[in-house]
C-alpha positions as CSV (number, residue, x, y, z in Angstrom):
1,M,0.2,0.0,-0.2
2,I,1.2,3.7,-0.6
3,S,1.2,5.4,2.7
4,G,2.0,8.8,4.3
5,V,3.9,9.9,7.0
6,S,1.6,11.0,10.2
7,L,1.6,14.5,11.4
8,L,1.9,13.6,14.9
9,A,5.0,12.8,13.7
10,I,5.7,16.1,12.2
11,A,4.8,17.4,15.7
12,L,7.0,15.3,17.2
13,P,11.0,15.1,17.1
14,A,12.6,12.9,14.9
15,A,13.8,10.8,17.8
16,A,10.0,9.9,18.5
17,Q,9.0,8.9,15.3
18,D,10.9,5.2,15.6
19,G,7.5,3.1,15.3
20,E,5.1,5.8,15.0
21,D,2.5,3.2,14.2
22,T,2.8,2.2,18.2
23,I,2.7,6.0,19.3
24,T,-0.3,7.2,20.5
25,V,-1.1,10.6,22.6
26,T,-5.1,9.7,23.6
27,A,-3.6,8.1,26.9
28,T,-1.4,10.7,28.3
29,G,-1.7,13.6,26.4
30,T,2.1,13.6,25.0
31,R,3.2,10.3,23.8
32,G,3.8,7.1,24.4
33,N,3.4,2.9,23.2
34,V,-0.3,2.1,23.1
35,D,0.7,-1.2,24.8
36,A,2.2,0.8,27.9
37,T,-1.4,2.2,29.3
38,G,-3.9,0.4,30.7
39,Q,-6.7,2.3,28.7
40,A,-8.9,0.6,25.7
41,V,-6.9,2.6,23.0
42,T,-7.2,1.3,19.5
43,V,-4.9,3.0,16.6
44,I,-5.9,2.9,12.9
45,V,-3.0,3.8,10.9
46,A,-2.7,4.6,6.8
47,E,-2.5,1.6,5.4
48,E,-5.8,0.4,7.4
49,I,-7.7,3.4,5.9
50,D,-6.2,3.1,2.7
51,A,-7.0,-0.3,2.7
52,M,-11.0,1.0,3.9
53,Q,-11.1,3.6,0.2
54,G,-13.3,6.2,-0.3
55,A,-14.3,9.4,2.2
56,D,-16.8,7.8,4.8
57,L,-15.1,7.8,7.9
58,T,-17.4,6.2,9.6
59,R,-16.1,3.0,8.0
60,V,-13.0,3.4,9.2
61,L,-14.0,4.3,13.0
62,E,-16.5,1.3,13.2
63,R,-13.5,-0.8,12.8
64,A,-12.7,-0.6,16.1
65,P,-14.6,-2.3,19.2
66,G,-17.3,-0.2,20.8
67,V,-17.5,2.4,18.3
68,S,-20.9,2.9,16.4
69,A,-22.1,5.8,14.2
70,T,-25.4,6.9,13.1
71,R,-26.5,9.4,9.9
72,T,-29.0,11.7,8.8
73,G,-28.4,10.9,5.2
74,G,-25.2,10.5,2.8
75,V,-21.5,10.8,2.9
76,G,-21.5,14.6,4.7
77,A,-24.9,14.6,6.5
78,Q,-25.1,15.2,10.3
79,T,-23.0,12.3,11.8
80,A,-22.9,11.2,15.3
81,V,-19.7,8.7,16.5
82,R,-21.0,7.0,19.7
83,I,-18.2,5.3,21.9
84,R,-19.6,2.8,24.6
85,G,-23.0,4.1,24.2
86,A,-22.3,7.5,25.0
87,V,-24.4,10.2,23.4
88,G,-22.6,11.8,20.5
89,E,-21.5,14.8,21.8
90,Q,-20.0,13.3,24.6
91,T,-17.3,12.3,22.3
92,L,-14.5,14.7,22.0
93,A,-12.5,15.6,18.5
94,I,-9.4,16.4,18.2
95,L,-7.7,17.3,14.2
96,D,-3.9,17.7,14.4
97,G,-3.7,18.9,18.0
98,V,-7.3,20.9,18.1
99,R,-10.2,20.4,19.4
100,V,-12.4,20.9,16.6
101,A,-16.1,21.2,18.7
102,D,-19.1,23.7,17.4
103,P,-19.4,25.9,20.5
104,A,-22.6,27.2,18.4
105,A,-24.0,23.7,18.2
106,P,-26.8,23.4,20.5
107,S,-24.8,20.7,22.4
108,G,-21.6,22.0,21.2
109,G,-20.6,18.8,20.0
110,F,-18.2,18.0,16.6
111,D,-20.3,16.9,13.7
112,F,-18.0,13.7,12.0
113,G,-19.9,14.6,8.8
114,N,-17.7,17.5,7.9
115,L,-14.6,15.0,8.6
116,L,-13.5,12.7,5.5
117,S,-10.9,10.1,5.5
118,T,-9.4,11.0,2.7
119,D,-6.7,13.2,4.2
120,L,-5.9,11.1,7.1
121,S,-3.2,9.2,8.1
122,K,-3.7,7.9,11.5
123,I,-6.9,7.7,13.8
124,E,-6.6,7.2,17.6
125,I,-9.7,6.0,19.5
126,L,-9.7,6.0,23.4
127,R,-12.3,4.4,24.9
128,G,-13.7,5.5,28.1
129,S,-14.1,8.6,30.4
130,N,-10.6,10.8,30.1
131,S,-11.3,14.1,31.4
132,T,-8.0,14.0,33.5
133,I,-5.9,14.2,30.7
134,W,-7.9,16.1,28.6
135,G,-11.1,17.9,30.5
136,S,-14.2,19.0,29.1
137,D,-16.1,16.4,27.1
138,A,-14.2,13.2,27.3
139,I,-17.2,10.9,28.9
140,G,-17.7,8.5,26.5
141,G,-13.8,8.7,24.7
142,V,-11.8,10.7,22.6
143,I,-11.0,10.4,19.0
144,V,-7.6,11.8,17.8
145,A,-7.1,12.3,13.8
146,T,-3.8,13.1,12.1
147,S,-3.9,14.6,9.0
148,R,-1.6,12.8,5.9
149,F,1.7,14.1,4.6
150,A,4.7,12.0,2.7
151,D,7.8,13.6,1.5
152,G,7.1,14.2,-2.4
153,L,4.3,13.8,-4.7
154,S,1.2,12.1,-4.4
155,A,-2.5,11.9,-5.8
156,S,-5.4,10.2,-5.5
157,A,-8.6,9.9,-7.5
158,E,-11.9,7.8,-7.3
159,Y,-15.1,7.6,-9.1
160,G,-18.2,5.8,-8.5
161,A,-22.0,5.4,-7.7
162,R,-24.3,9.0,-7.8
163,D,-21.3,10.5,-9.6
164,T,-19.4,10.4,-6.9
165,V,-16.1,11.9,-7.2
166,N,-13.2,11.6,-4.2
167,A,-9.9,13.3,-5.4
168,R,-6.5,14.4,-3.4
169,L,-3.2,15.7,-4.4
170,A,-0.2,16.7,-1.9
171,A,3.0,17.6,-1.7
172,S,5.9,18.0,0.3
173,L,9.5,18.4,1.6
174,A,11.6,17.2,3.9
175,D,14.8,17.7,4.9
176,A,16.6,15.7,8.1
177,D,18.8,18.7,9.4
178,T,16.4,21.6,8.4
179,G,12.5,20.8,8.8
180,F,9.3,19.6,6.6
181,L,7.0,21.7,4.4
182,G,3.8,19.7,3.6
183,L,0.6,21.1,1.3
184,S,-2.7,19.0,0.0
185,G,-6.2,19.9,-0.9
186,T,-9.3,17.4,-1.3
187,W,-12.4,17.8,-3.4
188,F,-15.1,15.3,-2.3
189,N,-18.6,15.7,-4.7
190,T,-21.4,13.4,-4.9
191,D,-25.6,13.5,-6.2
192,G,-26.3,11.6,-3.3
193,F,-29.8,10.1,-2.9
194,S,-32.6,11.4,-0.8
195,S,-31.6,12.0,3.0
196,A,-35.9,11.3,3.7
197,A,-36.2,7.8,3.2
198,S,-39.8,8.3,1.5
199,G,-38.0,11.0,-0.6
200,S,-37.3,10.9,-4.5
201,E,-35.1,14.0,-4.7
202,A,-31.5,13.5,-4.6
203,D,-29.5,15.0,-1.7
204,G,-25.9,15.9,-2.3
205,F,-22.8,16.6,-1.4
206,E,-20.1,19.1,-2.1
207,Q,-16.6,19.7,0.3
208,W,-12.7,21.1,-0.8
209,A,-10.3,21.7,1.8
210,I,-6.9,22.8,2.3
211,N,-4.6,21.8,4.7
212,G,-1.0,22.8,5.5
213,A,1.8,22.3,8.0
214,A,5.4,23.0,8.4
215,R,8.2,22.3,11.3
216,Y,11.6,24.3,11.7
217,Y,14.3,22.3,13.7
218,I,16.1,24.7,15.6
219,D,18.5,22.5,16.7
220,G,19.0,18.8,18.0
221,R,16.2,18.8,21.0
222,S,13.8,21.9,19.5
223,E,11.7,22.9,16.6
224,V,8.5,24.8,15.8
225,F,5.5,24.3,14.0
226,V,2.6,25.9,12.0
227,R,-0.5,23.5,10.3
228,S,-3.7,25.0,9.4
229,R,-6.6,23.1,7.6
230,Y,-9.8,25.3,5.7
231,A,-12.8,23.0,4.6
232,E,-16.3,24.2,2.8
233,G,-19.1,21.7,2.2
234,D,-22.5,22.2,0.9
235,L,-24.9,19.8,1.3
236,D,-28.5,19.4,0.1
237,I,-30.7,18.8,3.6
238,D,-34.6,17.6,3.6
239,G,-36.8,18.9,6.6
240,F,-40.0,18.9,7.8
241,P,-42.1,21.1,5.7
242,A,-46.0,22.1,6.4
243,P,-48.6,21.1,6.2
244,S,-47.6,18.1,7.6
245,F,-44.7,18.9,9.1
246,T,-43.2,15.2,8.5
247,L,-39.7,14.4,7.1
248,A,-40.0,15.0,3.4
249,D,-38.3,16.4,0.3
250,T,-36.9,19.9,0.7
251,L,-34.6,22.3,-1.3
252,D,-32.8,23.5,2.1
253,T,-29.2,23.3,1.8
254,Q,-26.9,23.9,4.6
255,E,-23.2,25.5,3.8
256,T,-20.4,24.6,6.4
257,R,-17.0,26.7,6.7
258,Q,-14.4,25.3,9.0
259,W,-11.4,27.0,9.6
260,T,-8.2,25.2,11.7
261,G,-4.9,26.0,13.4
262,S,-2.3,25.5,15.7
263,A,1.3,27.1,15.9
264,G,3.7,26.1,18.6
265,G,6.7,24.7,19.8
266,T,8.7,21.1,21.4
267,Y,11.6,20.7,23.1
268,D,13.1,17.2,23.9
269,S,16.1,16.7,26.2
270,G,15.1,12.8,26.5
271,P,14.3,13.2,30.5
272,L,11.8,15.9,29.5
273,F,9.6,17.0,26.6
274,L,7.8,19.6,26.6
275,S,5.0,20.9,23.8
276,A,3.1,24.3,23.8
277,A,0.9,25.8,21.4
278,Y,-1.9,28.0,20.3
279,S,-4.9,26.7,18.5
280,F,-8.0,28.2,17.2
281,A,-10.8,26.3,15.3
282,D,-13.8,28.3,13.6
283,T,-17.2,27.1,12.5
284,E,-19.7,29.0,10.5
285,R,-23.2,27.3,9.5
286,D,-25.6,28.9,6.8
287,N,-29.1,26.7,6.3
288,L,-30.3,28.1,3.5
289,D,-34.1,27.5,1.8
290,G,-35.1,26.6,-1.4
291,S,-34.6,30.5,-2.4
292,G,-31.5,31.1,-1.2
293,V,-32.8,32.7,2.0
294,T,-31.0,32.3,4.7
295,T,-33.3,30.6,7.5
296,F,-30.7,30.0,10.0
297,A,-27.1,31.1,10.6
298,S,-24.4,30.5,13.2
299,E,-20.5,30.9,13.8
300,G,-18.6,29.1,16.9
301,R,-15.1,30.1,18.0
302,S,-12.4,28.3,20.4
303,D,-8.8,30.1,20.7
304,R,-6.9,28.1,23.1
305,I,-3.2,27.9,24.7
306,A,-1.6,24.7,26.2
307,L,0.9,23.5,27.5
308,R,2.1,19.5,27.6
309,G,5.0,17.6,28.9
310,E,6.6,14.3,29.8
311,W,9.4,13.9,32.5
312,R,11.4,11.5,33.5
313,P,13.1,12.0,36.8
314,F,14.8,8.9,37.6
315,G,14.7,5.1,36.6
316,P,11.2,4.1,35.5
317,T,9.1,6.8,37.1
318,L,7.7,9.5,34.8
319,V,5.5,12.8,35.0
320,H,2.8,13.7,33.0
321,F,1.4,17.3,33.2
322,G,-0.1,20.4,31.3
323,G,-2.4,23.1,31.6
324,E,-4.7,25.2,28.8
325,H,-7.1,27.6,29.0
326,E,-9.8,28.2,26.1
327,W,-11.8,30.7,25.1
328,T,-14.7,30.1,23.4
329,S,-18.0,32.4,21.9
330,Y,-21.0,31.7,19.1
331,E,-23.4,33.7,18.0
332,T,-26.9,33.2,15.6
333,L,-29.2,34.7,13.2
334,F,-31.3,34.7,16.7
335,D,-29.0,35.1,19.3
336,A,-26.6,38.3,19.7
337,G,-24.1,35.6,21.2
338,E,-22.3,35.1,24.4
339,S,-18.5,34.0,25.3
340,T,-17.1,32.1,28.0
341,R,-13.6,30.2,29.5
342,I,-12.2,27.4,30.6
343,A,-8.7,26.7,32.3
344,G,-7.4,23.9,33.8
345,A,-4.3,21.7,34.7
346,Y,-3.2,18.3,35.6
347,L,-0.6,16.4,36.7
348,Q,-0.1,12.2,36.6
349,G,2.5,10.2,37.4
350,G,3.4,6.8,36.8
351,V,5.9,3.5,36.5
352,E,6.5,1.9,33.4
353,W,8.9,-1.2,34.8
354,R,9.7,-4.3,32.9
355,G,6.0,-6.0,32.6
356,I,4.3,-3.1,34.6
357,A,2.7,0.0,33.9
358,A,0.6,2.2,36.4
359,H,-0.7,6.0,35.7
360,I,-2.5,7.9,38.3
361,G,-3.3,11.5,38.3
362,G,-5.8,14.3,38.8
363,R,-7.2,17.4,37.4
364,V,-8.6,20.8,38.3
365,D,-10.8,23.1,35.6
366,D,-12.3,26.3,36.4
367,H,-15.3,27.8,34.4
368,A,-16.6,30.8,34.2
369,D,-20.1,30.1,34.4
370,F,-20.2,26.7,36.6
371,G,-17.2,26.6,38.6
372,T,-15.0,24.6,39.8
373,E,-14.7,20.6,38.4
374,V,-12.1,17.8,39.6
375,S,-11.2,15.0,37.9
376,F,-9.6,11.8,38.8
377,G,-8.5,8.7,36.9
378,A,-5.9,5.9,37.0
379,D,-4.9,2.9,34.9
380,A,-2.7,0.1,35.4
381,S,-1.3,-3.0,32.9
382,Y,0.9,-6.3,33.5
383,D,2.7,-8.4,31.7
384,L,1.2,-12.1,32.8
385,T,3.7,-13.5,30.0
386,A,5.5,-12.3,27.4
387,D,2.3,-12.0,24.9
388,L,-0.6,-12.2,27.6
389,R,-1.4,-8.9,29.3
390,L,-3.8,-7.6,32.3
391,R,-5.4,-4.0,31.8
392,A,-7.5,-2.5,33.9
393,S,-8.4,1.8,34.0
394,I,-10.8,3.9,36.0
395,G,-11.4,7.6,35.1
396,E,-14.0,10.5,35.5
397,G,-15.3,12.2,33.0
398,F,-17.4,16.1,32.3
399,K,-19.1,18.1,30.1
400,A,-19.3,21.6,30.4
401,P,-23.1,23.2,29.2
402,S,-22.6,24.4,26.0
403,L,-23.1,28.2,25.1
404,F,-26.1,27.6,23.0
405,Q,-27.5,25.4,26.7
406,L,-26.8,28.3,28.8
407,H,-27.1,31.6,27.2
408,S,-29.6,30.8,24.2
409,D,-33.2,31.8,24.3
410,F,-33.7,28.4,25.7
411,G,-30.7,28.5,27.8
412,N,-30.2,28.0,31.9
413,L,-27.1,29.3,33.6
414,L,-28.4,27.1,36.4
415,L,-27.0,24.0,34.4
416,E,-24.0,21.6,36.2
417,P,-22.0,20.0,33.9
418,E,-22.6,16.1,33.0
419,Q,-20.4,14.0,35.2
420,S,-19.0,10.3,34.2
421,T,-17.4,7.8,35.8
422,S,-16.2,4.8,33.9
423,F,-14.1,1.6,34.7
424,D,-12.8,-1.5,32.4
425,L,-10.9,-4.3,32.9
426,G,-9.2,-6.4,29.9
427,L,-7.2,-8.9,29.0
428,S,-4.8,-8.7,25.4
429,Y,-2.5,-11.1,23.5
430,G,0.0,-10.1,21.2
431,E,0.8,-6.6,20.4
432,R,-1.7,-4.3,19.2
433,A,0.0,-2.6,16.5
434,M,0.5,-5.9,15.1
435,R,-2.6,-7.4,14.8
436,D,-2.1,-7.7,10.7
437,S,1.4,-9.8,11.2
438,G,0.8,-11.8,14.0
439,V,-2.1,-13.2,16.4
440,Y,-3.6,-10.4,18.3
441,A,-6.7,-10.8,20.7
442,E,-8.3,-9.0,23.3
443,A,-11.5,-8.9,25.6
444,T,-12.7,-5.9,27.8
445,V,-15.8,-5.4,29.7
446,Y,-16.9,-2.0,30.9
447,R,-19.2,-0.2,32.8
448,R,-20.2,4.0,32.4
449,D,-22.5,5.8,34.9
450,T,-23.4,9.0,33.9
451,D,-25.1,12.1,35.7
452,N,-26.6,15.4,35.0
453,L,-27.3,14.7,31.7
454,I,-28.4,17.8,29.9
455,D,-32.0,17.6,27.2
456,F,-34.3,19.9,26.2
457,V,-37.4,20.0,28.2
458,S,-40.8,21.2,26.1
459,C,-42.9,24.3,27.7
460,F,-45.8,23.2,25.7
461,G,-48.6,24.0,27.8
462,V,-46.8,24.8,30.8
463,S,-46.3,28.3,32.5
464,G,-44.7,27.7,35.9
465,G,-41.4,26.5,37.5
466,I,-38.1,25.9,35.1
467,C,-40.7,27.0,32.2
468,T,-41.3,30.1,33.6
469,D,-41.0,33.3,30.8
470,R,-39.6,30.4,28.7
471,P,-42.7,29.4,26.6
472,D,-40.6,27.7,23.8
473,G,-38.9,25.1,26.0
474,T,-35.4,25.3,27.9
475,Y,-32.2,22.6,28.8
476,D,-32.1,20.8,31.7
477,N,-30.3,18.7,33.7
478,V,-32.5,15.9,33.8
479,S,-31.6,12.2,33.5
480,R,-29.1,9.8,34.2
481,A,-27.5,6.5,32.8
482,R,-25.3,3.6,32.9
483,A,-23.5,1.7,30.0
484,Q,-21.9,-1.5,30.2
485,G,-21.0,-4.5,28.1
486,V,-18.4,-6.7,26.7
487,E,-15.8,-5.6,23.7
488,A,-13.9,-8.6,22.4
489,E,-11.3,-8.9,18.8
490,I,-9.2,-10.8,17.3
491,W,-6.8,-10.6,14.2
492,G,-4.5,-13.2,12.9
493,S,-2.4,-14.4,9.9
494,P,-3.5,-18.3,9.5
495,G,-1.3,-18.6,6.4
496,E,1.2,-16.4,4.3
497,G,-0.7,-13.4,2.9
498,V,-4.0,-13.9,4.5
499,T,-4.9,-11.7,7.2
500,L,-8.5,-12.6,9.3
501,G,-10.2,-10.6,12.1
502,A,-13.2,-10.3,14.1
503,V,-14.6,-7.1,16.4
504,Y,-17.8,-7.9,18.7
505,T,-19.3,-5.4,21.1
506,F,-22.2,-6.0,23.5
507,T,-23.6,-2.2,24.6
508,D,-26.6,-2.2,27.0
509,A,-27.1,1.4,27.8
510,E,-30.2,2.4,29.8
511,S,-31.5,5.2,31.4
512,R,-31.2,4.8,35.0
513,D,-34.2,6.3,35.8
514,T,-36.8,4.8,33.4
515,G,-34.8,1.4,32.7
516,L,-35.4,2.3,28.9
517,Q,-32.6,1.5,26.4
518,L,-31.0,4.8,25.1
519,A,-31.9,5.6,21.6
520,R,-30.3,4.6,18.8
521,R,-27.5,2.4,20.6
522,P,-28.0,-1.4,19.2
523,K,-26.7,-4.1,21.9
524,H,-24.9,-5.8,19.3
525,S,-22.8,-5.2,16.9
526,A,-19.7,-6.7,14.9
527,L,-17.5,-6.6,12.1
528,F,-15.5,-9.8,10.5
529,T,-13.2,-9.3,8.0
530,A,-10.7,-10.4,5.8
531,E,-7.2,-9.8,3.8
532,F,-5.8,-11.6,0.9
533,A,-2.8,-10.7,-1.1
534,A,-3.6,-12.1,-4.6
535,L,-0.7,-12.6,-6.7
536,E,2.4,-10.8,-6.1
537,R,1.3,-7.1,-6.0
538,G,-2.5,-7.7,-5.5
539,S,-5.3,-7.5,-2.6
540,L,-8.7,-8.9,-1.9
541,G,-10.3,-8.1,1.1
542,I,-14.2,-8.7,2.5
543,D,-15.9,-7.0,5.3
544,V,-18.9,-8.0,6.8
545,R,-20.7,-5.4,10.0
546,V,-23.4,-7.1,11.3
547,V,-25.4,-4.4,13.5
548,G,-28.7,-5.4,16.0
549,A,-32.2,-3.7,16.7
550,S,-32.1,-0.6,18.6
551,F,-34.6,1.5,19.4
552,D,-35.0,5.5,17.7
553,D,-36.4,7.2,20.4
554,A,-36.0,7.8,24.7
555,L,-39.6,5.8,24.8
556,N,-38.4,2.5,22.7
557,T,-41.3,2.3,20.7
558,V,-39.7,3.4,17.1
559,R,-37.8,0.1,16.5
560,L,-34.7,0.3,14.1
561,D,-34.1,-3.3,12.3
562,P,-31.0,-5.2,12.6
563,Y,-28.7,-5.0,9.2
564,E,-26.0,-6.5,7.5
565,I,-23.5,-4.7,5.2
566,V,-21.0,-6.3,3.0
567,T,-18.3,-4.9,1.1
568,L,-16.0,-6.6,-1.3
569,R,-12.4,-4.1,-2.0
570,G,-9.6,-5.1,-3.5
571,A,-6.1,-3.4,-4.9
572,L,-3.5,-3.5,-7.2
573,T,-0.2,-2.2,-7.2
574,V,0.4,-1.4,-10.9
575,T,4.4,0.2,-10.7
576,D,6.1,0.7,-7.6
577,T,3.9,3.8,-7.6
578,V,1.1,3.3,-8.9
579,E,-2.1,1.5,-7.3
580,V,-5.6,1.0,-8.5
581,F,-8.6,-0.1,-6.3
582,G,-12.0,-1.0,-6.6
583,R,-15.1,-1.9,-4.2
584,V,-18.9,-2.4,-3.8
585,E,-20.4,-1.4,-0.9
586,N,-23.2,-3.1,0.6
587,L,-23.1,-5.7,-1.8
588,F,-26.4,-7.2,-1.3
589,D,-28.5,-3.6,-1.3
590,A,-29.9,-3.9,2.4
591,D,-32.5,-1.7,3.1
592,Y,-31.5,-0.4,6.8
593,Q,-31.7,3.1,8.8
594,T,-29.6,4.4,11.3
595,V,-31.8,7.0,12.2
596,A,-35.6,6.4,11.8
597,G,-36.8,8.3,8.4
598,Y,-33.7,8.8,7.2
599,G,-32.3,6.7,4.0
600,T,-29.1,5.4,3.6
601,A,-27.2,4.2,0.5
602,G,-27.9,0.5,-1.5
603,V,-25.2,-1.4,-3.4
604,S,-22.5,1.2,-4.5
605,A,-19.4,0.5,-7.1
606,H,-16.2,2.3,-6.6
607,I,-13.0,2.4,-9.1
608,G,-10.4,4.7,-8.5
609,A,-6.1,5.1,-8.5
610,R,-3.3,6.4,-6.0
611,L,-0.2,8.0,-7.2
612,A,3.0,8.2,-4.9
613,L,6.5,10.1,-5.7
């Protein structure tokens, strides 16, 4: 496969790049080996992303245990990614070191429909609460995505069903003594299909993005870096038009503009590693009706300064530390807008000695609107044998109320943060980063309790209490939830050129107030995958994703049926620099929904090529 260099490696000194595929930042906030943490972490590298093909990020993310996604239409439509049954907005999303949640979104989360896999080289998924390291939003888990850059010129393009075009062009220069400079551009366009399952008018999506990164080596220990990404998307959406106000075809569109960036430096003396950076994320959205009139507009922005570090004072001991200060603001067509700030600091001590790794730490955050929040976390792992490892972790998470939930016309300044406590216990065999070249197996049991869940409260026909002066409704801390389950995966190579894998997740997510199942959380999901080396330069793959039944609503009255999706894919290396590939998604044209009333793609064929010089 033709692959690139992770931007995580670009952001770290050259000495830290050895074994880059095994490096994770989600566990500690700096750098560490994925097998040296007791936390549940999955690392998906460039080769696996390439093998999956296409721009649909959910197809990549759902290869990890405990991860599920729901979407209101095709690629580009609103996409929620849930980790271990958590709410989509309780997944902290980080792109190239920048927190990319939209402060103007009602729940302050990140819409994964606006991030395509075309330009990514690495994805890290931490399953479990970890606000000790990451602060607000890390209740369900953390997803860290890294952009793709490689030394030289590279390009890719594919064409397929519904006139879908996915293209990328990148160029970069690297010098071991001086630094790195890279630039890439992507374009995705599809005619799509009707977002409303009952509709007939196709809803398309177009997005283009420009991504750049540079670093300069000051000396053998220090460097400075800068990176930035700008993306524009245009999505056709369906709605609830009069007089029936049921989901149906409309000519409405949503335009999204995202700009993110960061600048900073790193220092690495061996015992001491420091990284300091300023970062920002700005998201603008405009909803327009069929005549081009703006019906809603919003802008959310965050600015952040952060210092993270690792110190190894002596022997096997280590200390991770850091602090951040973030300013966020929002405004909409109907709100003048507000701003707030949150500052936090954490300290985590640990020991990594022979077959033992253990860490424990705490964090204090101060929010301008709700005050102080304290989080704790710990993890440990132990090598029972050379290949068998026992691990465990416990963590706390919190999510600050969004600016919209606090200050909009529906806002409530008395809201408390959502809070969670999670723990898991796992047993693994082999190395996580080597699952395609040996045998790797893991089984994990987990549980997470969440309190103070924030939800919208209707005030229709109610005039007193919390609904006083809020005839259209408001937000309140209304419920508690519990998610518990089992995650299991096994990967192996039974013969030369053959790789087999199976991933299974059991998720029991329910309201602790009503005992009913949480909406859109299937209890059972599984992935079965096989990769075959065909001849000397080719490969064939098959993926079968099986998802059990779930409910679309909190009252468990609207059922979402189970479904199975089969994808065939193949690739052929024509020369040392050219590879052609193709796939057929949803081979048996399964008719299914992840959100009630919204359509999904039928059988789809695509073909493409990659070039690396």
